[in-house]
Legacy VTK file of the C-alpha trace (Angstrom):
# vtk DataFile Version 3.0
C-alpha trace
ASCII
DATASET POLYDATA
POINTS 456 float
56.864 35.091 -81.003
54.904 37.828 -78.642
52.600 35.365 -77.928
55.178 33.349 -76.277
56.450 35.984 -74.855
52.874 37.249 -72.850
52.570 33.654 -71.910
56.221 33.425 -70.262
55.291 36.703 -68.415
52.372 35.087 -67.175
53.430 31.943 -66.006
56.070 33.844 -64.307
53.491 36.304 -62.371
51.192 33.199 -61.608
54.039 31.514 -60.261
55.257 34.168 -58.315
51.785 34.834 -56.756
51.765 31.035 -56.080
55.244 30.910 -54.558
54.681 34.478 -52.283
51.350 33.111 -50.989
53.048 29.933 -49.971
56.105 31.671 -48.521
53.953 33.728 -46.384
51.551 30.868 -45.090
55.096 29.130 -44.478
56.265 32.139 -42.350
52.966 32.131 -40.313
53.220 28.894 -39.625
56.488 29.044 -38.154
55.676 32.250 -36.468
52.721 30.511 -34.402
54.946 27.282 -33.916
57.451 29.606 -32.449
54.767 31.410 -30.276
53.368 28.401 -29.115
56.846 27.346 -28.166
57.683 30.751 -26.367
54.027 30.388 -24.576
54.224 28.495 -21.045
52.320 25.346 -20.769
49.685 25.268 -17.770
51.077 23.423 -14.871
49.543 21.091 -12.559
50.676 20.919 -8.702
49.410 18.530 -6.143
50.449 20.480 -2.313
49.801 19.126 1.143
50.469 23.024 3.155
49.944 26.483 2.930
53.885 26.830 2.646
53.910 24.653 -0.280
51.461 26.942 -1.815
53.043 30.293 -1.180
56.326 29.125 -2.886
54.706 28.864 -5.892
55.066 31.384 -8.767
51.536 30.598 -10.469
51.198 31.336 -13.911
47.777 31.807 -16.211
46.215 28.519 -16.327
47.898 26.701 -13.552
45.530 24.219 -11.173
46.737 23.882 -7.920
45.157 20.599 -6.506
44.959 20.700 -2.262
45.361 16.805 -1.100
42.587 15.558 0.321
42.625 15.529 4.711
43.094 17.507 7.645
44.743 20.814 7.039
44.962 22.337 10.573
45.935 25.963 10.717
47.014 26.841 7.496
47.402 29.885 6.244
46.841 29.981 2.760
47.964 32.590 0.581
46.193 32.131 -3.345
48.202 34.530 -5.669
48.564 35.166 -8.847
47.364 36.908 -12.278
45.639 34.900 -14.567
43.436 35.737 -17.330
39.756 35.454 -18.318
40.638 32.527 -20.866
43.100 30.952 -18.653
42.195 31.671 -15.084
44.317 30.212 -12.385
42.435 27.570 -10.238
43.141 26.235 -6.530
40.828 23.126 -5.868
40.296 19.883 -3.568
41.506 16.989 -4.465
37.767 15.810 -4.530
35.317 18.408 -3.626
34.561 18.503 -0.048
37.577 17.056 0.863
40.004 19.277 2.126
39.042 20.299 5.322
40.344 23.372 6.857
40.655 23.424 10.711
41.872 24.757 13.435
42.831 28.452 12.522
43.174 28.290 8.742
42.220 31.075 6.993
42.149 32.255 3.144
43.850 34.898 1.354
42.808 35.416 -2.532
45.314 37.897 -3.968
45.485 38.897 -7.895
43.196 38.538 -11.140
40.867 35.935 -12.236
41.950 33.515 -9.422
39.137 30.647 -8.628
38.374 28.398 -5.587
36.893 25.476 -5.668
35.723 23.071 -3.179
37.082 23.702 -0.020
35.749 23.268 3.902
36.222 25.286 6.577
35.176 23.787 9.988
36.201 22.303 13.706
38.468 25.860 14.457
38.063 29.372 14.220
40.421 32.209 13.153
42.691 33.940 15.315
42.831 37.232 14.153
42.117 37.875 10.126
38.925 37.302 8.671
38.483 33.333 7.367
38.337 34.319 3.551
39.230 37.836 2.481
39.708 39.076 -1.359
42.133 41.274 -1.244
42.259 44.804 -2.023
43.789 44.368 -5.371
42.012 41.440 -6.061
39.720 41.284 -9.418
37.226 39.061 -11.415
38.048 35.692 -8.818
35.869 33.898 -7.124
35.134 31.227 -4.297
32.628 28.745 -5.307
31.647 25.264 -3.820
32.789 26.204 -0.677
31.669 25.302 3.060
32.281 27.371 6.314
30.565 26.012 9.244
30.352 27.128 13.021
33.904 28.279 12.545
33.579 30.321 15.812
35.817 31.581 18.981
34.543 30.536 22.186
34.047 34.377 23.488
31.245 35.395 21.071
32.599 39.078 21.848
35.261 38.497 19.402
34.651 40.166 15.869
35.640 38.980 12.346
34.014 38.512 9.242
33.904 35.077 7.597
33.839 36.492 4.103
35.727 39.662 3.121
35.368 41.058 -0.009
37.285 44.092 -1.664
38.536 44.395 -4.986
36.368 44.276 -8.007
33.910 42.067 -10.131
34.283 39.319 -7.753
32.109 36.717 -7.328
30.729 34.138 -4.253
28.424 31.421 -5.337
27.153 28.066 -4.745
28.412 28.302 -0.872
26.991 26.857 2.133
27.973 29.428 5.271
26.275 28.267 8.463
25.856 28.916 12.153
28.219 31.774 12.835
27.555 32.851 16.875
30.132 35.371 17.524
29.939 39.453 16.376
30.918 40.411 12.948
28.832 40.924 9.675
29.215 37.021 7.982
29.996 38.439 4.779
31.113 42.183 3.908
31.488 43.932 1.072
34.217 46.613 1.748
33.857 49.975 -0.562
36.543 52.490 -1.275
36.092 55.477 -4.172
35.047 53.247 -6.698
32.339 50.582 -7.634
32.854 47.049 -7.075
30.547 44.919 -9.007
30.968 42.008 -6.949
28.062 38.799 -7.530
26.620 37.012 -4.114
24.378 34.146 -5.745
22.953 30.553 -5.331
24.320 30.665 -1.714
22.946 28.906 1.349
23.107 31.103 4.222
22.396 28.676 7.258
21.266 29.836 10.836
22.234 32.588 12.901
21.476 33.440 16.262
20.371 36.652 17.817
23.618 38.194 18.745
21.536 40.932 21.376
23.837 43.661 19.625
24.672 45.489 16.519
26.937 43.765 14.085
25.150 40.809 13.138
24.154 41.150 9.779
24.000 37.990 7.204
25.678 40.172 4.407
26.359 44.202 4.691
27.502 45.975 1.298
29.393 48.882 2.337
29.913 51.010 5.415
29.004 54.375 6.434
32.034 56.346 5.686
31.329 55.364 1.915
27.911 55.328 1.857
27.329 57.645 -0.303
29.559 55.760 -2.998
28.079 53.265 -5.369
28.735 49.889 -5.015
26.574 47.974 -8.122
26.703 44.682 -6.063
23.945 42.259 -7.126
23.176 39.439 -4.405
20.678 37.080 -6.369
19.308 33.490 -5.755
20.205 33.253 -2.386
18.401 31.224 0.322
18.629 32.760 3.806
17.328 30.179 6.662
16.440 31.781 10.120
19.453 34.335 10.124
18.588 36.219 13.285
21.777 37.821 14.111
20.358 41.235 14.168
17.356 43.190 12.590
19.323 43.891 9.649
19.989 40.297 7.627
21.098 42.355 4.906
22.298 45.658 5.308
22.595 48.173 2.228
25.178 50.759 2.933
26.075 52.074 -0.692
24.418 52.897 -3.906
22.881 51.132 -6.712
22.928 47.782 -5.245
20.320 44.764 -6.336
18.535 42.182 -4.076
17.076 40.106 -6.573
15.053 37.006 -5.859
16.127 35.500 -2.624
14.607 33.552 -0.002
14.236 34.785 3.263
12.785 31.896 5.589
11.749 32.454 9.193
14.464 35.413 9.757
13.609 37.444 12.181
15.196 40.724 10.940
14.762 42.694 7.690
16.331 43.486 4.475
17.470 47.347 5.052
18.248 49.679 3.103
20.467 51.601 5.534
22.439 54.003 3.930
23.138 55.221 0.019
21.101 55.647 -2.445
19.262 53.714 -5.714
19.160 50.498 -4.714
16.902 47.852 -5.398
15.135 44.720 -3.486
12.995 43.044 -6.181
11.345 39.327 -6.486
12.587 38.156 -3.148
10.288 36.041 -0.889
10.416 36.464 2.611
8.657 33.613 4.731
7.790 34.810 8.237
5.444 32.051 9.732
4.104 33.865 12.244
6.995 33.629 14.294
8.103 37.073 16.629
9.598 39.800 15.002
9.919 38.337 11.250
10.421 41.112 8.877
10.397 42.233 5.661
11.908 45.714 3.662
13.046 48.477 5.704
13.333 51.742 3.425
15.755 54.526 4.152
17.086 56.916 1.650
16.752 58.122 -2.044
15.148 56.502 -5.043
14.766 52.661 -3.552
12.854 50.450 -5.255
10.987 47.479 -3.616
9.057 45.735 -6.512
7.634 42.257 -7.178
8.277 40.869 -3.326
6.184 37.698 -1.715
5.674 38.362 2.113
4.367 35.752 3.993
3.078 35.993 7.405
5.454 38.919 8.967
4.796 38.986 12.281
6.992 42.231 13.057
5.545 45.457 14.102
6.713 49.473 12.799
10.684 48.615 12.158
10.109 44.984 11.146
6.839 45.175 9.266
6.132 43.717 6.173
7.092 47.052 4.525
8.462 49.913 6.819
9.015 53.458 5.379
11.161 55.561 7.805
11.428 58.536 9.171
15.135 60.455 9.362
16.930 63.007 11.329
16.777 66.888 10.427
20.874 67.160 9.891
22.028 63.713 9.746
25.744 62.871 9.902
26.660 59.648 7.426
26.011 57.370 10.120
22.564 58.629 10.946
19.208 58.181 9.299
18.375 60.069 6.227
15.403 61.169 4.640
13.292 58.769 2.247
12.600 60.235 -0.784
10.682 58.700 -3.908
10.440 55.289 -2.761
8.792 53.313 -5.491
7.034 50.362 -3.650
5.031 48.413 -6.350
3.311 44.985 -7.395
3.800 43.172 -4.004
2.244 40.283 -2.609
1.813 41.086 1.147
-0.319 38.025 2.909
-1.408 37.636 6.441
1.040 40.280 8.328
0.263 41.998 11.151
1.089 45.255 9.317
1.256 45.287 5.899
2.442 48.989 5.411
4.057 51.331 8.339
4.331 55.023 7.244
7.073 57.276 9.143
8.019 54.433 11.053
10.726 54.962 14.226
9.394 58.681 14.576
10.743 60.070 17.816
12.361 63.205 19.108
15.301 62.678 16.900
13.788 61.264 13.722
10.995 64.130 12.917
12.093 64.062 8.854
8.877 62.440 7.208
9.161 60.613 3.965
8.677 62.844 0.768
7.567 61.809 -2.489
6.556 57.869 -1.573
4.643 55.863 -4.278
2.613 52.876 -3.169
0.995 51.231 -6.430
-0.675 47.664 -8.002
0.404 45.950 -4.447
-1.949 42.929 -3.360
-2.831 42.461 0.132
-4.497 39.815 1.641
-5.860 39.606 5.651
-3.231 41.902 7.069
-4.211 42.282 10.881
-3.071 46.028 10.208
-3.451 47.137 6.621
-1.517 50.810 6.947
0.394 52.002 10.123
0.952 56.032 9.879
3.200 57.262 12.796
4.212 60.521 10.987
2.400 61.721 7.196
4.359 61.184 4.398
4.639 64.391 1.827
3.377 64.000 -1.856
2.136 60.322 -1.043
0.976 58.249 -3.978
-1.156 55.427 -3.174
-3.523 54.015 -6.101
-4.673 51.260 -7.524
-3.363 48.797 -4.898
-6.233 45.514 -4.076
-7.163 44.240 -0.921
-8.887 41.295 0.144
-9.963 40.523 3.906
-9.733 44.364 4.962
-12.011 47.188 5.265
-11.131 49.578 2.135
-9.426 52.562 2.371
-7.998 55.392 0.098
-5.827 53.986 -2.347
-6.978 50.141 -1.951
-9.948 48.446 -4.055
-11.217 45.451 -3.790
-9.151 42.310 -4.950
-9.863 41.405 -8.080
-8.816 37.621 -10.121
-5.354 38.783 -11.179
-3.686 36.460 -8.630
-3.609 32.264 -8.209
-2.468 29.888 -6.117
0.988 28.135 -7.684
3.508 25.636 -5.655
2.090 27.495 -2.386
2.207 30.887 -2.979
-0.059 33.620 -4.425
1.475 34.699 -8.269
-0.030 37.117 -10.344
-1.486 34.842 -13.581
0.685 36.729 -15.837
3.570 35.981 -14.364
3.393 32.752 -12.954
6.981 30.995 -12.190
8.225 27.993 -10.057
10.177 29.498 -6.828
13.652 29.047 -7.591
14.501 27.166 -4.618
12.697 24.198 -5.773
14.076 24.082 -9.124
17.796 25.652 -8.915
21.096 24.065 -7.417
21.983 26.127 -4.214
25.075 25.943 -2.043
28.043 23.679 -3.063
27.328 20.172 -5.415
29.219 18.358 -2.965
27.155 18.628 0.434
24.041 18.087 0.924
22.463 20.480 3.639
19.177 18.981 5.401
16.430 21.936 4.717
13.243 22.421 4.375
10.988 25.380 3.418
7.385 24.908 4.357
4.919 27.747 4.192
2.318 27.306 7.283
LINES 1 457
456 0 1 2 3 4 5 6 7 8 9 10 11 12 13 14 15 16 17 18 19 20 21 22 23 24 25 26 27 28 29 30 31 32 33 34 35 36 37 38 39 40 41 42 43 44 45 46 47 48 49 50 51 52 53 54 55 56 57 58 59 60 61 62 63 64 65 66 67 68 69 70 71 72 73 74 75 76 77 78 79 80 81 82 83 84 85 86 87 88 89 90 91 92 93 94 95 96 97 98 99 100 101 102 103 104 105 106 107 108 109 110 111 112 113 114 115 116 117 118 119 120 121 122 123 124 125 126 127 128 129 130 131 132 133 134 135 136 137 138 139 140 141 142 143 144 145 146 147 148 149 150 151 152 153 154 155 156 157 158 159 160 161 162 163 164 165 166 167 168 169 170 171 172 173 174 175 176 177 178 179 180 181 182 183 184 185 186 187 188 189 190 191 192 193 194 195 196 197 198 199 200 201 202 203 204 205 206 207 208 209 210 211 212 213 214 215 216 217 218 219 220 221 222 223 224 225 226 227 228 229 230 231 232 233 234 235 236 237 238 239 240 241 242 243 244 245 246 247 248 249 250 251 252 253 254 255 256 257 258 259 260 261 262 263 264 265 266 267 268 269 270 271 272 273 274 275 276 277 278 279 280 281 282 283 284 285 286 287 288 289 290 291 292 293 294 295 296 297 298 299 300 301 302 303 304 305 306 307 308 309 310 311 312 313 314 315 316 317 318 319 320 321 322 323 324 325 326 327 328 329 330 331 332 333 334 335 336 337 338 339 340 341 342 343 344 345 346 347 348 349 350 351 352 353 354 355 356 357 358 359 360 361 362 363 364 365 366 367 368 369 370 371 372 373 374 375 376 377 378 379 380 381 382 383 384 385 386 387 388 389 390 391 392 393 394 395 396 397 398 399 400 401 402 403 404 405 406 407 408 409 410 411 412 413 414 415 416 417 418 419 420 421 422 423 424 425 426 427 428 429 430 431 432 433 434 435 436 437 438 439 440 441 442 443 444 445 446 447 448 449 450 451 452 453 454 455
């Protein structure tokens, strides 16, 4: 009898476990089903005007398709809050088929928004910038988009083509070309917080010399916030004959990286204008001996210039291959600040008019010489002038630089066998790589620009 009772109890116990497990499973399935039913389903909207876009109440995962055609004088306000898993997208019906002309512009306002495949041309903006990432916008993206020759007739009119506010936003695979009026082409705007933007794989096409200040292709910050940190990365872009003014890229904030870009026949320099702790590394500056083509200009503290290739840079003093500037005694935020602890290493400088200029720009106001400049392990081939000293830096460290085609001086030794020619470029044998523009897609995938980058 005892055995029977034990068996019965065991049977009931096992069945209770099975029943409980099944019940729990059924409950979980019911809960999941209800959650799926409660979860709003992503929608696809097809629109033909900016007014239709503004009327939408967009939710995560929604997609807005713009009908192909000429969208003349349309103000697009793309607003919503997507998620990383379910962004909200605004796309052309066919990439490149939506032409925003007349006085059209675009505002990207929200979180996790993606704009893909638009074309701005045959017009100009009346008052606002052409594309604006709003101040509250984060984790959003402008991609595969073209802005070409979007100019007012009055060249003194000042507006930007792309204004990047907010946090963690990205501009990539765009073609931005032909800006002839005043105002920086693309601006990263700062406030009291770092913004971590990324600007990559874009084609920045020719821009003529304005003859006045304010013609940068990219500016990261302003003098007002120049002691704040941005952490913006500019990477794998082509800058083709971007000649707006002396600064092609103007860095006016801290902790930015300018990496692996091509500057082709640009009359100007990448300039550490304000702020500290930024880096310009592994870029290609191809001057082809054109007048006033430049390399890198250094101002501020703890700036790094590493691994760049500078070819036939014809500029002098402030536009030399690598220019280290003098500063003001008691500078205001908008003035020239002293160079401290500049780190210049592993650059290859070929056929430059002036390879290095120290104390550049010394005059009655810029009287403070650089302090703590380190120039080591660089390679210089056939310079017209190897080293120009306009003011003597303090605590200068210059050693183990290799030279061919010039008179050796302190800090330089005869070029050894470290370099080899590959893809028409001198490279370190230990780090040979194909230049990125020969193997990487740059600009919109729907637009084939007529580009040719020849070293001559």
